[in-house]
N, C-alpha and C positions, 0 to 999 in steps of 0.2 A: 692132795687135799688133806686137810687136818681132820682128825676124828672129832666127834661131838664132845664138847667139854674141854678140848685142848685149844689153846690160843698161842699164836706166834708172838713171843714177847720181845725177842732180840735176835738179831742176825749178825754174826761176826764176819770179818772180811774173808775168812777161810771157808765160808759157806757152811759153817756149823750152826745148826739150828738149836736153840734152847727153847724147849716147850715146857710150859707150866700148866697145871690144871687150874682152870678158872671155872667156878661153878656157873651153871646157867641161871638165868633169872626166873622168878616165879611166873612171870608172864609167858615165858617160853614153855613151861610145864603146862600152863592153862591152854596154850595154843595147841600143844600136842594132844591133850585130852579132847578138846573140841574137834580137832581134825579126825580123831578116832570115833566120834559119834557120841561123846559124853555131853550131858546137858547140865548147866549150872542150876542147881535147885535152891540156891540162896545159902544163907549162913548167918553167923552172928559175928560182928566185928571183922577181923581180918580172915576169918575162916569161911571157906566156900566148899560146898558139897557138890560133887559131880557124880552123876548117875548115868549108867549105860543101860540100854534096853535089855541087855543080857542079865542084868542084876548086879553087875560089878559097880562098886562105888569107891570114891576116894575123897578124902577131905584135904584140901590144900590150905595151908595157913601161911600168912605173910603178905606183905605189901607187894604189888606187882613188880616194883623195881628192886626188891630185895634179892639177895643171892639165895638160891635153893640149897637146902642142906642135902648132904649125901644120902641120908635115909629117904628123903623125898624123891630123889631120882631113882633109887632102888625100888621104892614102892610104886612109882610110876611105871617102871618097866614090868613089874609083876602084874599090875592091874591091867595094863595094855595087853599082856599075853593072855590073861584070864578072860578079857572081853572078846578075844578072837576065837575062843573055843566055843 
């Protein structure tokens, strides 16, 4: 099984796998937030504010089909950890 964010791009005849990092989509970040109990409180334009009952919040910017930036994925991890405490 491949790690999150890694996609199989090419397979050689010698069974050598070449893995490249492909960023996840904004819609996948939103799905992770909603699964963790965050609620979309709206926003302006392409910005959406997600709030958790523990007080943790995150602003996600970008269209749902756009690639997530690395800082957004790092921020998502830290916000999810903070909401678990």
